[in-house]
PDB file of the backbone (N, CA, C, O) and the ligand in Angstrom, with CONECT records:
HET     ZN  A 101       1
ATOM      1  N   UNK A   1     126.822 112.497  92.799  1.00  0.00           N
ATOM      2  CA  UNK A   1     128.283 112.485  92.827  1.00  0.00           C
ATOM      3  C   UNK A   1     128.795 113.709  93.932  1.00  0.00           C
ATOM      4  O   UNK A   1     128.585 114.910  93.765  1.00  0.00           O
ATOM      5  N   UNK A   2     129.443 113.162  94.976  1.00  0.00           N
ATOM      6  CA  UNK A   2     129.679 114.107  96.055  1.00  0.00           C
ATOM      7  C   UNK A   2     131.265 114.573  95.861  1.00  0.00           C
ATOM      8  O   UNK A   2     132.018 113.918  95.141  1.00  0.00           O
ATOM      9  N   UNK A   3     131.604 115.495  96.410  1.00  0.00           N
ATOM     10  CA  UNK A   3     132.945 116.063  96.400  1.00  0.00           C
ATOM     11  C   UNK A   3     133.440 116.877  97.626  1.00  0.00           C
ATOM     12  O   UNK A   3     132.656 117.314  98.468  1.00  0.00           O
ATOM     13  N   UNK A   4     134.856 117.066  97.682  1.00  0.00           N
ATOM     14  CA  UNK A   4     135.428 117.667  98.803  1.00  0.00           C
ATOM     15  C   UNK A   4     136.177 118.805  98.141  1.00  0.00           C
ATOM     16  O   UNK A   4     136.995 118.591  97.247  1.00  0.00           O
ATOM     17  N   UNK A   5     135.899 119.976  98.574  1.00  0.00           N
ATOM     18  CA  UNK A   5     136.615 121.130  97.996  1.00  0.00           C
ATOM     19  C   UNK A   5     138.023 121.320  98.384  1.00  0.00           C
ATOM     20  O   UNK A   5     138.338 121.232  99.571  1.00  0.00           O
ATOM     21  N   UNK A   6     138.866 121.568  97.496  1.00  0.00           N
ATOM     22  CA  UNK A   6     140.329 121.708  97.504  1.00  0.00           C
ATOM     23  C   UNK A   6     140.896 122.791  96.830  1.00  0.00           C
ATOM     24  O   UNK A   6     141.623 122.588  95.857  1.00  0.00           O
ATOM     25  N   UNK A   7     140.650 123.921  97.231  1.00  0.00           N
ATOM     26  CA  UNK A   7     141.053 125.151  96.536  1.00  0.00           C
ATOM     27  C   UNK A   7     142.683 125.340  96.451  1.00  0.00           C
ATOM     28  O   UNK A   7     143.185 126.067  95.593  1.00  0.00           O
ATOM     29  N   UNK A   8     143.361 124.717  97.289  1.00  0.00           N
ATOM     30  CA  UNK A   8     144.845 124.727  97.121  1.00  0.00           C
ATOM     31  C   UNK A   8     145.252 123.990  96.110  1.00  0.00           C
ATOM     32  O   UNK A   8     146.224 124.385  95.466  1.00  0.00           O
ATOM     33  N   UNK A   9     144.657 122.877  95.790  1.00  0.00           N
ATOM     34  CA  UNK A   9     145.055 121.950  94.638  1.00  0.00           C
ATOM     35  C   UNK A   9     144.527 122.520  93.456  1.00  0.00           C
ATOM     36  O   UNK A   9     145.249 122.540  92.459  1.00  0.00           O
ATOM     37  N   UNK A  10     143.347 123.002  93.404  1.00  0.00           N
ATOM     38  CA  UNK A  10     142.604 123.490  92.231  1.00  0.00           C
ATOM     39  C   UNK A  10     142.482 124.761  92.230  1.00  0.00           C
ATOM     40  O   UNK A  10     141.353 125.232  92.363  1.00  0.00           O
ATOM     41  N   UNK A  11     143.612 125.619  92.081  1.00  0.00           N
ATOM     42  CA  UNK A  11     143.672 127.129  92.526  1.00  0.00           C
ATOM     43  C   UNK A  11     143.431 127.773  91.023  1.00  0.00           C
ATOM     44  O   UNK A  11     143.287 128.996  91.003  1.00  0.00           O
ATOM     45  N   UNK A  12     143.378 127.129  89.870  1.00  0.00           N
ATOM     46  CA  UNK A  12     143.015 127.942  88.837  1.00  0.00           C
ATOM     47  C   UNK A  12     141.614 128.048  88.557  1.00  0.00           C
ATOM     48  O   UNK A  12     140.781 127.161  88.747  1.00  0.00           O
ATOM     49  N   UNK A  13     141.376 129.388  88.014  1.00  0.00           N
ATOM     50  CA  UNK A  13     139.834 129.731  87.692  1.00  0.00           C
ATOM     51  C   UNK A  13     139.143 128.625  86.911  1.00  0.00           C
ATOM     52  O   UNK A  13     138.028 128.233  87.252  1.00  0.00           O
ATOM     53  N   UNK A  14     139.777 128.129  85.890  1.00  0.00           N
ATOM     54  CA  UNK A  14     139.159 127.185  85.137  1.00  0.00           C
ATOM     55  C   UNK A  14     140.013 126.232  84.373  1.00  0.00           C
ATOM     56  O   UNK A  14     141.190 126.555  84.214  1.00  0.00           O
ATOM     57  N   UNK A  15     139.603 125.143  83.894  1.00  0.00           N
ATOM     58  CA  UNK A  15     140.535 124.058  83.345  1.00  0.00           C
ATOM     59  C   UNK A  15     139.917 123.755  81.922  1.00  0.00           C
ATOM     60  O   UNK A  15     138.736 123.958  81.640  1.00  0.00           O
ATOM     61  N   UNK A  16     140.852 123.253  81.078  1.00  0.00           N
ATOM     62  CA  UNK A  16     140.350 122.540  79.962  1.00  0.00           C
ATOM     63  C   UNK A  16     140.798 121.121  80.090  1.00  0.00           C
ATOM     64  O   UNK A  16     141.774 120.825  80.780  1.00  0.00           O
ATOM     65  N   UNK A  17     140.003 120.128  79.346  1.00  0.00           N
ATOM     66  CA  UNK A  17     140.163 118.765  79.355  1.00  0.00           C
ATOM     67  C   UNK A  17     140.358 118.329  77.975  1.00  0.00           C
ATOM     68  O   UNK A  17     139.542 117.574  77.447  1.00  0.00           O
ATOM     69  N   UNK A  18     141.525 118.817  77.279  1.00  0.00           N
ATOM     70  CA  UNK A  18     141.671 118.450  75.730  1.00  0.00           C
ATOM     71  C   UNK A  18     141.754 117.068  75.335  1.00  0.00           C
ATOM     72  O   UNK A  18     141.752 116.814  74.130  1.00  0.00           O
ATOM     73  N   UNK A  19     141.831 116.067  76.249  1.00  0.00           N
ATOM     74  CA  UNK A  19     141.759 114.722  75.986  1.00  0.00           C
ATOM     75  C   UNK A  19     140.441 114.289  75.500  1.00  0.00           C
ATOM     76  O   UNK A  19     140.301 113.477  74.586  1.00  0.00           O
ATOM     77  N   UNK A  20     139.413 114.893  76.180  1.00  0.00           N
ATOM     78  CA  UNK A  20     137.951 114.532  75.812  1.00  0.00           C
ATOM     79  C   UNK A  20     137.053 115.572  75.126  1.00  0.00           C
ATOM     80  O   UNK A  20     136.155 115.287  74.335  1.00  0.00           O
ATOM     81  N   UNK A  21     137.424 116.912  75.551  1.00  0.00           N
ATOM     82  CA  UNK A  21     136.655 117.950  74.818  1.00  0.00           C
ATOM     83  C   UNK A  21     137.508 119.103  74.462  1.00  0.00           C
ATOM     84  O   UNK A  21     138.225 119.677  75.282  1.00  0.00           O
ATOM     85  N   UNK A  22     137.403 119.441  73.155  1.00  0.00           N
ATOM     86  CA  UNK A  22     138.319 120.364  72.630  1.00  0.00           C
ATOM     87  C   UNK A  22     137.536 121.798  72.810  1.00  0.00           C
ATOM     88  O   UNK A  22     136.387 121.965  72.400  1.00  0.00           O
ATOM     89  N   UNK A  23     138.247 122.734  73.424  1.00  0.00           N
ATOM     90  CA  UNK A  23     137.695 124.204  73.342  1.00  0.00           C
ATOM     91  C   UNK A  23     136.574 124.525  74.371  1.00  0.00           C
ATOM     92  O   UNK A  23     135.807 125.476  74.221  1.00  0.00           O
ATOM     93  N   UNK A  24     136.531 123.678  75.417  1.00  0.00           N
ATOM     94  CA  UNK A  24     135.427 123.969  76.415  1.00  0.00           C
ATOM     95  C   UNK A  24     136.160 124.178  77.747  1.00  0.00           C
ATOM     96  O   UNK A  24     137.046 123.413  78.128  1.00  0.00           O
ATOM     97  N   UNK A  25     135.764 125.204  78.403  1.00  0.00           N
ATOM     98  CA  UNK A  25     136.292 125.356  79.715  1.00  0.00           C
ATOM     99  C   UNK A  25     135.425 124.678  80.860  1.00  0.00           C
ATOM    100  O   UNK A  25     134.201 124.557  80.796  1.00  0.00           O
ATOM    101  N   UNK A  26     136.176 124.276  81.859  1.00  0.00           N
ATOM    102  CA  UNK A  26     135.379 123.593  83.034  1.00  0.00           C
ATOM    103  C   UNK A  26     135.666 124.273  84.352  1.00  0.00           C
ATOM    104  O   UNK A  26     136.687 124.953  84.454  1.00  0.00           O
ATOM    105  N   UNK A  27     134.899 124.145  85.290  1.00  0.00           N
ATOM    106  CA  UNK A  27     135.129 124.438  86.640  1.00  0.00           C
ATOM    107  C   UNK A  27     135.471 123.169  87.349  1.00  0.00           C
ATOM    108  O   UNK A  27     134.957 122.121  86.960  1.00  0.00           O
ATOM    109  N   UNK A  28     136.313 123.181  88.377  1.00  0.00           N
ATOM    110  CA  UNK A  28     136.518 122.103  89.292  1.00  0.00           C
ATOM    111  C   UNK A  28     135.821 122.216  90.418  1.00  0.00           C
ATOM    112  O   UNK A  28     136.079 123.199  91.112  1.00  0.00           O
ATOM    113  N   UNK A  29     134.852 121.333  90.857  1.00  0.00           N
ATOM    114  CA  UNK A  29     134.194 121.398  92.141  1.00  0.00           C
ATOM    115  C   UNK A  29     135.098 120.848  93.219  1.00  0.00           C
ATOM    116  O   UNK A  29     135.090 121.391  94.323  1.00  0.00           O
ATOM    117  N   UNK A  30     135.874 119.811  92.979  1.00  0.00           N
ATOM    118  CA  UNK A  30     136.760 119.233  94.003  1.00  0.00           C
ATOM    119  C   UNK A  30     136.878 117.724  93.983  1.00  0.00           C
ATOM    120  O   UNK A  30     136.287 117.149  93.069  1.00  0.00           O
ATOM    121  N   UNK A  31     137.561 116.990  94.866  1.00  0.00           N
ATOM    122  CA  UNK A  31     137.886 115.760  94.729  1.00  0.00           C
ATOM    123  C   UNK A  31     136.558 114.913  94.841  1.00  0.00           C
ATOM    124  O   UNK A  31     135.725 115.096  95.728  1.00  0.00           O
ATOM    125  N   UNK A  32     136.455 113.992  93.870  1.00  0.00           N
ATOM    126  CA  UNK A  32     135.183 113.154  93.904  1.00  0.00           C
ATOM    127  C   UNK A  32     135.298 112.202  95.254  1.00  0.00           C
ATOM    128  O   UNK A  32     136.343 111.659  95.610  1.00  0.00           O
ATOM    129  N   UNK A  33     134.147 112.111  95.873  1.00  0.00           N
ATOM    130  CA  UNK A  33     134.137 111.175  97.146  1.00  0.00           C
ATOM    131  C   UNK A  33     133.098 110.095  96.934  1.00  0.00           C
ATOM    132  O   UNK A  33     132.173 110.204  96.129  1.00  0.00           O
ATOM    133  N   UNK A  34     133.315 109.035  97.717  1.00  0.00           N
ATOM    134  CA  UNK A  34     132.197 108.101  97.632  1.00  0.00           C
ATOM    135  C   UNK A  34     132.149 107.314  99.050  1.00  0.00           C
ATOM    136  O   UNK A  34     133.178 107.163  99.708  1.00  0.00           O
ATOM    137  N   UNK A  35     130.941 106.841  99.463  1.00  0.00           N
ATOM    138  CA  UNK A  35     131.024 106.190 100.681  1.00  0.00           C
ATOM    139  C   UNK A  35     131.859 104.897 100.672  1.00  0.00           C
ATOM    140  O   UNK A  35     131.951 104.232  99.639  1.00  0.00           O
ATOM    141  N   UNK A  36     132.466 104.537 101.811  1.00  0.00           N
ATOM    142  CA  UNK A  36     132.983 103.193 102.020  1.00  0.00           C
ATOM    143  C   UNK A  36     132.202 102.591 103.263  1.00  0.00           C
ATOM    144  O   UNK A  36     131.231 103.109 103.816  1.00  0.00           O
ATOM    145  N   UNK A  37     132.786 101.458 103.574  1.00  0.00           N
ATOM    146  CA  UNK A  37     132.189 100.676 104.654  1.00  0.00           C
ATOM    147  C   UNK A  37     131.915 101.394 105.890  1.00  0.00           C
ATOM    148  O   UNK A  37     130.955 101.122 106.611  1.00  0.00           O
ATOM    149  N   UNK A  38     132.859 102.417 106.160  1.00  0.00           N
ATOM    150  CA  UNK A  38     132.783 103.070 107.575  1.00  0.00           C
ATOM    151  C   UNK A  38     131.881 104.365 107.418  1.00  0.00           C
ATOM    152  O   UNK A  38     131.582 104.959 108.454  1.00  0.00           O
ATOM    153  N   UNK A  39     131.469 104.800 106.320  1.00  0.00           N
ATOM    154  CA  UNK A  39     130.656 106.078 106.115  1.00  0.00           C
ATOM    155  C   UNK A  39     129.505 106.085 107.042  1.00  0.00           C
ATOM    156  O   UNK A  39     129.166 107.127 107.603  1.00  0.00           O
ATOM    157  N   UNK A  40     128.848 104.886 107.238  1.00  0.00           N
ATOM    158  CA  UNK A  40     127.588 105.089 107.924  1.00  0.00           C
ATOM    159  C   UNK A  40     127.752 105.530 109.398  1.00  0.00           C
ATOM    160  O   UNK A  40     126.918 106.231 109.971  1.00  0.00           O
ATOM    161  N   UNK A  41     129.026 105.015 110.041  1.00  0.00           N
ATOM    162  CA  UNK A  41     129.251 105.564 111.437  1.00  0.00           C
ATOM    163  C   UNK A  41     130.128 106.899 111.289  1.00  0.00           C
ATOM    164  O   UNK A  41     129.816 107.904 111.929  1.00  0.00           O
ATOM    165  N   UNK A  42     131.132 106.884 110.505  1.00  0.00           N
ATOM    166  CA  UNK A  42     131.978 108.083 110.507  1.00  0.00           C
ATOM    167  C   UNK A  42     131.430 109.318 109.937  1.00  0.00           C
ATOM    168  O   UNK A  42     131.759 110.419 110.379  1.00  0.00           O
ATOM    169  N   UNK A  43     130.565 109.160 108.921  1.00  0.00           N
ATOM    170  CA  UNK A  43     129.928 110.258 108.300  1.00  0.00           C
ATOM    171  C   UNK A  43     130.955 110.772 107.126  1.00  0.00           C
ATOM    172  O   UNK A  43     130.593 111.699 106.400  1.00  0.00           O
ATOM    173  N   UNK A  44     132.079 110.237 106.972  1.00  0.00           N
ATOM    174  CA  UNK A  44     132.933 110.603 105.939  1.00  0.00           C
ATOM    175  C   UNK A  44     133.029 109.805 104.898  1.00  0.00           C
ATOM    176  O   UNK A  44     132.951 108.584 105.037  1.00  0.00           O
ATOM    177  N   UNK A  45     133.224 110.431 103.625  1.00  0.00           N
ATOM    178  CA  UNK A  45     133.256 109.487 102.461  1.00  0.00           C
ATOM    179  C   UNK A  45     134.794 109.647 102.108  1.00  0.00           C
ATOM    180  O   UNK A  45     135.451 110.550 102.626  1.00  0.00           O
ATOM    181  N   UNK A  46     135.333 108.776 101.243  1.00  0.00           N
ATOM    182  CA  UNK A  46     136.650 108.656 100.842  1.00  0.00           C
ATOM    183  C   UNK A  46     136.723 109.141  99.454  1.00  0.00           C
ATOM    184  O   UNK A  46     135.805 108.990  98.648  1.00  0.00           O
ATOM    185  N   UNK A  47     137.892 109.756  99.184  1.00  0.00           N
ATOM    186  CA  UNK A  47     138.263 110.246  97.814  1.00  0.00           C
ATOM    187  C   UNK A  47     138.547 109.041  96.981  1.00  0.00           C
ATOM    188  O   UNK A  47     139.239 108.101  97.374  1.00  0.00           O
ATOM    189  N   UNK A  48     137.915 109.124  95.677  1.00  0.00           N
ATOM    190  CA  UNK A  48     138.202 108.236  94.645  1.00  0.00           C
ATOM    191  C   UNK A  48     139.494 108.422  93.683  1.00  0.00           C
ATOM    192  O   UNK A  48     139.914 107.619  92.850  1.00  0.00           O
ATOM    193  N   UNK A  49     139.937 109.519  93.974  1.00  0.00           N
ATOM    194  CA  UNK A  49     141.254 109.833  93.319  1.00  0.00           C
ATOM    195  C   UNK A  49     140.966 110.735  92.130  1.00  0.00           C
ATOM    196  O   UNK A  49     141.876 111.348  91.570  1.00  0.00           O
ATOM    197  N   UNK A  50     139.642 110.818  91.730  1.00  0.00           N
ATOM    198  CA  UNK A  50     139.200 111.563  90.517  1.00  0.00           C
ATOM    199  C   UNK A  50     138.776 112.856  91.105  1.00  0.00           C
ATOM    200  O   UNK A  50     138.762 113.118  92.308  1.00  0.00           O
ATOM    201  N   UNK A  51     138.411 113.682  90.074  1.00  0.00           N
ATOM    202  CA  UNK A  51     137.905 115.104  90.353  1.00  0.00           C
ATOM    203  C   UNK A  51     136.603 115.331  89.697  1.00  0.00           C
ATOM    204  O   UNK A  51     136.328 114.968  88.553  1.00  0.00           O
ATOM    205  N   UNK A  52     135.831 115.953  90.500  1.00  0.00           N
ATOM    206  CA  UNK A  52     134.369 116.273  89.967  1.00  0.00           C
ATOM    207  C   UNK A  52     134.423 117.615  89.258  1.00  0.00           C
ATOM    208  O   UNK A  52     134.820 118.602  89.878  1.00  0.00           O
ATOM    209  N   UNK A  53     134.016 117.707  87.894  1.00  0.00           N
ATOM    210  CA  UNK A  53     134.120 118.917  87.074  1.00  0.00           C
ATOM    211  C   UNK A  53     132.763 119.104  86.542  1.00  0.00           C
ATOM    212  O   UNK A  53     131.986 118.166  86.365  1.00  0.00           O
ATOM    213  N   UNK A  54     132.456 120.504  86.255  1.00  0.00           N
ATOM    214  CA  UNK A  54     131.183 120.922  85.401  1.00  0.00           C
ATOM    215  C   UNK A  54     131.633 121.758  84.439  1.00  0.00           C
ATOM    216  O   UNK A  54     132.567 122.512  84.714  1.00  0.00           O
ATOM    217  N   UNK A  55     131.067 121.767  83.187  1.00  0.00           N
ATOM    218  CA  UNK A  55     131.386 122.649  82.115  1.00  0.00           C
ATOM    219  C   UNK A  55     131.082 123.921  82.645  1.00  0.00           C
ATOM    220  O   UNK A  55     130.364 123.925  83.645  1.00  0.00           O
ATOM    221  N   UNK A  56     131.464 124.988  82.200  1.00  0.00           N
ATOM    222  CA  UNK A  56     131.143 126.328  82.476  1.00  0.00           C
ATOM    223  C   UNK A  56     129.744 126.635  81.670  1.00  0.00           C
ATOM    224  O   UNK A  56     129.580 126.415  80.469  1.00  0.00           O
ATOM    225  N   UNK A  57     128.777 127.182  82.557  1.00  0.00           N
ATOM    226  CA  UNK A  57     127.442 127.215  81.886  1.00  0.00           C
ATOM    227  C   UNK A  57     126.615 125.998  82.065  1.00  0.00           C
ATOM    228  O   UNK A  57     125.526 125.966  81.492  1.00  0.00           O
ATOM    229  N   UNK A  58     126.968 125.067  82.736  1.00  0.00           N
ATOM    230  CA  UNK A  58     126.299 123.821  82.797  1.00  0.00           C
ATOM    231  C   UNK A  58     126.480 123.347  84.308  1.00  0.00           C
ATOM    232  O   UNK A  58     127.384 123.763  85.033  1.00  0.00           O
ATOM    233  N   UNK A  59     125.506 122.421  84.695  1.00  0.00           N
ATOM    234  CA  UNK A  59     125.713 121.763  85.999  1.00  0.00           C
ATOM    235  C   UNK A  59     125.750 120.441  86.324  1.00  0.00           C
ATOM    236  O   UNK A  59     125.597 120.004  87.465  1.00  0.00           O
ATOM    237  N   UNK A  60     126.013 119.598  85.042  1.00  0.00           N
ATOM    238  CA  UNK A  60     126.056 118.278  85.120  1.00  0.00           C
ATOM    239  C   UNK A  60     127.587 117.858  85.486  1.00  0.00           C
ATOM    240  O   UNK A  60     128.552 118.240  84.824  1.00  0.00           O
ATOM    241  N   UNK A  61     127.673 117.041  86.603  1.00  0.00           N
ATOM    242  CA  UNK A  61     128.943 116.662  87.172  1.00  0.00           C
ATOM    243  C   UNK A  61     129.644 115.453  86.445  1.00  0.00           C
ATOM    244  O   UNK A  61     129.026 114.399  86.295  1.00  0.00           O
ATOM    245  N   UNK A  62     130.877 115.600  86.015  1.00  0.00           N
ATOM    246  CA  UNK A  62     131.613 114.512  85.440  1.00  0.00           C
ATOM    247  C   UNK A  62     132.929 114.347  86.298  1.00  0.00           C
ATOM    248  O   UNK A  62     133.599 115.255  86.791  1.00  0.00           O
ATOM    249  N   UNK A  63     133.139 113.054  86.363  1.00  0.00           N
ATOM    250  CA  UNK A  63     134.284 112.505  87.135  1.00  0.00           C
ATOM    251  C   UNK A  63     135.506 112.342  86.102  1.00  0.00           C
ATOM    252  O   UNK A  63     135.525 111.519  85.187  1.00  0.00           O
ATOM    253  N   UNK A  64     136.473 113.219  86.389  1.00  0.00           N
ATOM    254  CA  UNK A  64     137.718 113.319  85.517  1.00  0.00           C
ATOM    255  C   UNK A  64     138.858 112.969  86.315  1.00  0.00           C
ATOM    256  O   UNK A  64     138.844 113.129  87.535  1.00  0.00           O
ATOM    257  N   UNK A  65     139.906 112.471  85.661  1.00  0.00           N
ATOM    258  CA  UNK A  65     141.234 112.148  86.093  1.00  0.00           C
ATOM    259  C   UNK A  65     141.881 113.400  86.250  1.00  0.00           C
ATOM    260  O   UNK A  65     141.691 114.257  85.386  1.00  0.00           O
ATOM    261  N   UNK A  66     142.726 113.676  87.367  1.00  0.00           N
ATOM    262  CA  UNK A  66     143.378 114.913  87.511  1.00  0.00           C
ATOM    263  C   UNK A  66     144.385 115.121  86.443  1.00  0.00           C
ATOM    264  O   UNK A  66     144.599 116.292  86.126  1.00  0.00           O
ATOM    265  N   UNK A  67     145.018 114.212  85.855  1.00  0.00           N
ATOM    266  CA  UNK A  67     145.972 114.129  84.836  1.00  0.00           C
ATOM    267  C   UNK A  67     145.517 114.782  83.623  1.00  0.00           C
ATOM    268  O   UNK A  67     146.302 115.310  82.835  1.00  0.00           O
ATOM    269  N   UNK A  68     144.223 114.752  83.457  1.00  0.00           N
ATOM    270  CA  UNK A  68     143.691 115.260  82.256  1.00  0.00           C
ATOM    271  C   UNK A  68     143.241 116.806  82.318  1.00  0.00           C
ATOM    272  O   UNK A  68     142.866 117.405  81.310  1.00  0.00           O
ATOM    273  N   UNK A  69     143.307 117.340  83.471  1.00  0.00           N
ATOM    274  CA  UNK A  69     142.930 118.666  83.382  1.00  0.00           C
ATOM    275  C   UNK A  69     144.171 119.548  83.196  1.00  0.00           C
ATOM    276  O   UNK A  69     145.260 119.271  83.698  1.00  0.00           O
ATOM    277  N   UNK A  70     143.920 120.690  82.397  1.00  0.00           N
ATOM    278  CA  UNK A  70     144.934 121.620  82.179  1.00  0.00           C
ATOM    279  C   UNK A  70     144.298 123.028  82.591  1.00  0.00           C
ATOM    280  O   UNK A  70     143.192 123.436  82.236  1.00  0.00           O
ATOM    281  N   UNK A  71     145.161 123.648  83.360  1.00  0.00           N
ATOM    282  CA  UNK A  71     144.777 124.833  83.974  1.00  0.00           C
ATOM    283  C   UNK A  71     144.582 126.003  82.685  1.00  0.00           C
ATOM    284  O   UNK A  71     145.321 125.991  81.700  1.00  0.00           O
ATOM    285  N   UNK A  72     143.540 126.935  82.858  1.00  0.00           N
ATOM    286  CA  UNK A  72     143.551 127.925  81.850  1.00  0.00           C
ATOM    287  C   UNK A  72     143.340 129.304  82.617  1.00  0.00           C
ATOM    288  O   UNK A  72     142.901 129.384  83.764  1.00  0.00           O
ATOM    289  N   UNK A  73     143.699 130.328  81.852  1.00  0.00           N
ATOM    290  CA  UNK A  73     143.532 131.630  82.250  1.00  0.00           C
ATOM    291  C   UNK A  73     142.067 132.269  82.061  1.00  0.00           C
ATOM    292  O   UNK A  73     141.342 131.956  81.117  1.00  0.00           O
ATOM    293  N   UNK A  74     141.738 133.113  82.966  1.00  0.00           N
ATOM    294  CA  UNK A  74     140.435 133.666  82.815  1.00  0.00           C
ATOM    295  C   UNK A  74     140.119 134.202  81.485  1.00  0.00           C
ATOM    296  O   UNK A  74     139.040 133.940  80.953  1.00  0.00           O
ATOM    297  N   UNK A  75     141.070 134.993  80.881  1.00  0.00           N
ATOM    298  CA  UNK A  75     141.076 135.627  79.621  1.00  0.00           C
ATOM    299  C   UNK A  75     140.658 134.668  78.533  1.00  0.00           C
ATOM    300  O   UNK A  75     140.007 135.025  77.551  1.00  0.00           O
ATOM    301  N   UNK A  76     141.117 133.276  78.785  1.00  0.00           N
ATOM    302  CA  UNK A  76     141.168 132.334  77.583  1.00  0.00           C
ATOM    303  C   UNK A  76     139.614 131.759  77.312  1.00  0.00           C
ATOM    304  O   UNK A  76     139.399 131.230  76.221  1.00  0.00           O
ATOM    305  N   UNK A  77     138.699 131.843  78.140  1.00  0.00           N
ATOM    306  CA  UNK A  77     137.317 131.364  77.928  1.00  0.00           C
ATOM    307  C   UNK A  77     136.243 132.363  78.107  1.00  0.00           C
ATOM    308  O   UNK A  77     136.502 133.486  78.539  1.00  0.00           O
ATOM    309  N   UNK A  78     135.118 132.017  77.810  1.00  0.00           N
ATOM    310  CA  UNK A  78     133.898 132.753  78.094  1.00  0.00           C
ATOM    311  C   UNK A  78     133.165 132.393  79.279  1.00  0.00           C
ATOM    312  O   UNK A  78     132.927 131.199  79.461  1.00  0.00           O
ATOM    313  N   UNK A  79     132.789 133.213  80.074  1.00  0.00           N
ATOM    314  CA  UNK A  79     132.112 132.768  81.360  1.00  0.00           C
ATOM    315  C   UNK A  79     130.727 132.545  81.008  1.00  0.00           C
ATOM    316  O   UNK A  79     130.041 132.007  81.877  1.00  0.00           O
ATOM    317  N   UNK A  80     130.149 132.863  79.856  1.00  0.00           N
ATOM    318  CA  UNK A  80     128.668 132.536  79.470  1.00  0.00           C
ATOM    319  C   UNK A  80     128.678 131.237  78.822  1.00  0.00           C
ATOM    320  O   UNK A  80     128.097 130.335  79.427  1.00  0.00           O
ATOM    321  N   UNK A  81     129.230 130.962  77.698  1.00  0.00           N
ATOM    322  CA  UNK A  81     128.956 129.671  77.000  1.00  0.00           C
ATOM    323  C   UNK A  81     130.110 128.664  77.330  1.00  0.00           C
ATOM    324  O   UNK A  81     129.974 127.464  77.089  1.00  0.00           O
ATOM    325  N   UNK A  82     131.274 129.192  77.899  1.00  0.00           N
ATOM    326  CA  UNK A  82     132.205 128.244  78.307  1.00  0.00           C
ATOM    327  C   UNK A  82     133.196 127.988  77.178  1.00  0.00           C
ATOM    328  O   UNK A  82     134.078 127.166  77.426  1.00  0.00           O
ATOM    329  N   UNK A  83     133.187 128.558  75.990  1.00  0.00           N
ATOM    330  CA  UNK A  83     133.959 128.196  74.975  1.00  0.00           C
ATOM    331  C   UNK A  83     135.307 128.790  75.256  1.00  0.00           C
ATOM    332  O   UNK A  83     135.403 129.843  75.887  1.00  0.00           O
ATOM    333  N   UNK A  84     136.377 128.125  74.790  1.00  0.00           N
ATOM    334  CA  UNK A  84     137.761 128.762  74.738  1.00  0.00           C
ATOM    335  C   UNK A  84     137.835 129.503  73.588  1.00  0.00           C
ATOM    336  O   UNK A  84     137.686 128.951  72.498  1.00  0.00           O
ATOM    337  N   UNK A  85     138.091 130.933  73.701  1.00  0.00           N
ATOM    338  CA  UNK A  85     138.297 131.641  72.385  1.00  0.00           C
ATOM    339  C   UNK A  85     137.156 132.607  72.338  1.00  0.00           C
ATOM    340  O   UNK A  85     137.391 133.700  71.823  1.00  0.00           O
ATOM    341  N   UNK A  86     135.948 132.368  72.799  1.00  0.00           N
ATOM    342  CA  UNK A  86     134.954 133.229  72.788  1.00  0.00           C
ATOM    343  C   UNK A  86     135.015 134.427  73.742  1.00  0.00           C
ATOM    344  O   UNK A  86     135.351 134.260  74.914  1.00  0.00           O
ATOM    345  N   UNK A  87     134.720 135.538  73.295  1.00  0.00           N
ATOM    346  CA  UNK A  87     134.982 136.544  74.032  1.00  0.00           C
ATOM    347  C   UNK A  87     133.907 137.505  74.314  1.00  0.00           C
ATOM    348  O   UNK A  87     134.030 138.711  74.532  1.00  0.00           O
ATOM    349  N   UNK A  88     132.685 136.698  74.274  1.00  0.00           N
ATOM    350  CA  UNK A  88     131.459 137.414  74.604  1.00  0.00           C
ATOM    351  C   UNK A  88     131.372 138.201  75.906  1.00  0.00           C
ATOM    352  O   UNK A  88     130.818 139.296  76.004  1.00  0.00           O
ATOM    353  N   UNK A  89     131.952 137.562  76.866  1.00  0.00           N
ATOM    354  CA  UNK A  89     131.789 138.252  78.097  1.00  0.00           C
ATOM    355  C   UNK A  89     133.091 139.016  78.363  1.00  0.00           C
ATOM    356  O   UNK A  89     133.209 139.702  79.378  1.00  0.00           O
TER     357      UNK A  89
HETATM  358 ZN    ZN A 101     130.726 132.847  74.700  1.00  0.00          ZN2+
END
């Protein structure tokens, strides 16, 4: 799963995705992209409209709809385990 970084749109440190995962913090990598019929010669992939996210503390990539992302503050989640409300770090 490839992605295109867009730190202007995804300016928050982390996000929650309450629709699917309760109490877990996520990092946004960027817009999900995929090859289209022009990619072979253009070298560019096109955005699917979804966003590539990883759970804090994990590296598996998930494709998420932007509407499902809720920005959260750095104080709200744990940078180690990624749980919202854990204050270990
Ligand atoms: Zn923790």
